[in-house]
Phi, psi and omega in degrees: 000129175278164176300318179299319177298319179296318179298315182282333185267341182294141179230158173281116185254127180238004178231121187240148173285148177281067185228128179292153177264126181300151183301322181295328177286321175303317180296323177294322177296319178297316178300316180300321180295315187278344180269002178291153177293157177210156181300122179060017186053030179281339176054056184277061184210150177219148185229139176247122177263111187253118176250338184295124185301312182296320179295318178297322177297319178294321177297318177300318177298319179289343180259043175060036178060039173278085192293344176297337177300318181286339184271347177286143178298329181226137172234124180258130173252121182259131185233146169275156178240102184292333178300316179285319181298336181300340177308327180254017178072204183301319179297322178297316182290316189265350180230303186299321180296323178291321176298319179301312179298317182298316179297319179297313183296316182297316178299316180296320180296324178290320176296317178302315179299316179302327183270008177087010179264158175247152179217164170212139180271116180251122178245349182270099177197162177274109183304314182299321180291317178297318178299320178293315181302318183267359181055049183287143172291162186300334182281349180259131179240119177288127182238350178205145171240128183232101172291142183225134176181180177281126184293139172262345176207141179241116181289161175291158178294132177285159177299150176239151173291160180289155176299323180296326178287316188277337188234126174252126181262130177240119182249000000 
């Protein structure tokens, strides 16, 4: 599978098989997260790998009862780290850290797809509740929840806007 194939073939998966993810694959997902680019190579991001059923159920509740979160074998909570982001001031805390997390998550999602796993990027949740559930320190802000597992169903590709609409070329 080429990277381009992975980009075009990856889908948001919300239905998972009740099958554990082998440890070697978990390690590849971790590698993908930490090798993503980051502002100034400060790597202002932290990730929580949640396997505990009760914790995943609580996270699903904090995510507006998106119960597929609890049904995935693994749920990753991605956080920005404002202590590190402060190196670049307010822009670092409020933008660069989010970009760092986003680059990490996208890379990990493509690796997961290559390995036969499904993922979905969840942004609808109560940050304060997720922080309480995971007992996060004040410098960590949860910005994404990503359930990971073997898909039980793969949806069709959704429509995309045209390249002419989305991209303006300036020569």
